[in-house]
C-alpha positions in Angstrom: 24.7 108.4 108.5 28.2 107.3 109.7 29.1 103.7 109.0 31.8 102.0 111.0 33.8 99.1 109.5 37.3 97.7 109.5 37.1 97.2 105.7 36.4 100.1 103.3 33.0 99.8 101.7 32.5 100.4 98.0 29.5 102.0 96.2 27.0 99.5 94.9 26.4 101.6 91.8 29.9 102.7 90.6 32.2 100.5 92.8 34.3 103.4 94.0 35.6 103.4 97.6 33.2 105.3 99.9 34.8 108.4 101.5 36.1 108.4 105.0 34.2 110.3 107.6 36.8 112.9 108.9 36.8 115.6 111.5 38.3 119.1 110.9 40.4 120.7 113.5 41.5 124.4 113.7 44.4 124.8 116.0 44.6 128.6 115.5 42.2 130.3 118.0 41.2 134.0 117.7 43.7 134.7 120.6 46.5 133.6 118.3 45.5 135.5 115.2 48.4 137.8 114.2 50.8 135.9 116.4 50.7 132.6 114.7 54.0 132.8 112.9 56.0 133.6 116.1 54.1 131.3 118.6 55.9 127.9 119.0 52.7 126.3 120.3 51.1 126.5 116.8 51.7 123.3 114.8 53.8 123.6 111.6 54.1 120.0 110.4 52.2 116.8 110.1 54.1 115.4 113.1 53.1 118.5 115.2 49.4 117.8 114.3 49.7 114.1 115.0 50.9 114.9 118.6 47.6 116.8 119.2 45.3 113.8 118.4 44.9 110.1 118.8 43.5 109.7 115.3 45.3 109.5 112.0 45.9 112.9 110.4 44.7 112.6 106.8 44.8 116.2 105.4 46.5 119.5 106.3 45.8 123.0 105.1 48.6 125.5 105.6 48.6 129.3 106.1 51.6 131.1 104.6 53.1 134.4 105.8 52.4 135.9 102.4 49.2 133.9 101.6 46.9 136.2 99.8 45.7 136.7 96.2 48.5 139.0 95.3 51.5 136.9 96.4 52.8 133.4 96.0 52.6 131.1 98.9 56.1 131.8 100.3 57.7 132.5 103.6 57.0 130.9 107.0 54.0 128.6 107.3 51.8 127.3 110.0 48.9 124.7 110.0 45.7 126.5 109.4 43.5 123.4 109.8 43.8 119.6 109.6 41.5 116.6 109.4 41.6 113.4 111.3 40.1 109.9 110.8 39.4 107.3 113.5 40.3 104.4 111.2 36.8 102.9 110.9 34.2 105.6 110.0 32.9 106.1 106.5 30.3 108.5 105.2 27.9 105.7 104.1 27.6 101.9 103.9 26.2 101.4 100.4 26.6 104.5 98.2 29.2 107.3 97.5 26.4 109.9 96.9 22.7 110.3 96.8 22.5 110.3 93.0 24.0 106.8 92.9 21.5 105.6 95.6 18.6 106.9 93.5 19.9 105.3 90.3 20.3 102.0 92.1 16.7 102.2 93.4 15.4 103.0 89.9 17.3 100.1 88.4 16.0 97.7 91.1 12.4 98.9 90.5 12.9 98.6 86.7 13.9 95.0 87.2 10.9 94.1 89.3 11.9 94.6 92.9 8.8 95.2 94.9 8.0 95.1 98.6 4.8 93.5 99.7 2.4 95.7 101.6 1.3 94.6 105.0 -2.3 93.7 105.4 -4.3 96.2 107.5 
């Protein structure tokens, strides 16, 4: 469930800010695999990613020329993927995760919260 608000909601159980609902983008298509480090159309910086979207770029994952388990991340880099946020979407309105929603429900029931059944 996506909740839209101009103010960030906080979890009713732990009071942490609820996470933003973001969208992942992958600018490197299969046609560019193997050519990404030489192609000027592939984004390399945050500013390059920002030009591709009207939303705010909130996270970037890079791919390095020597990026594998045997080498350090060195050499040329390109953007592997990035996430954007529209400025008003959050993952939920009331809770940061399902466990906190369940704990809140048990606490409410323990303290006597009950709903009246409708008469048939």
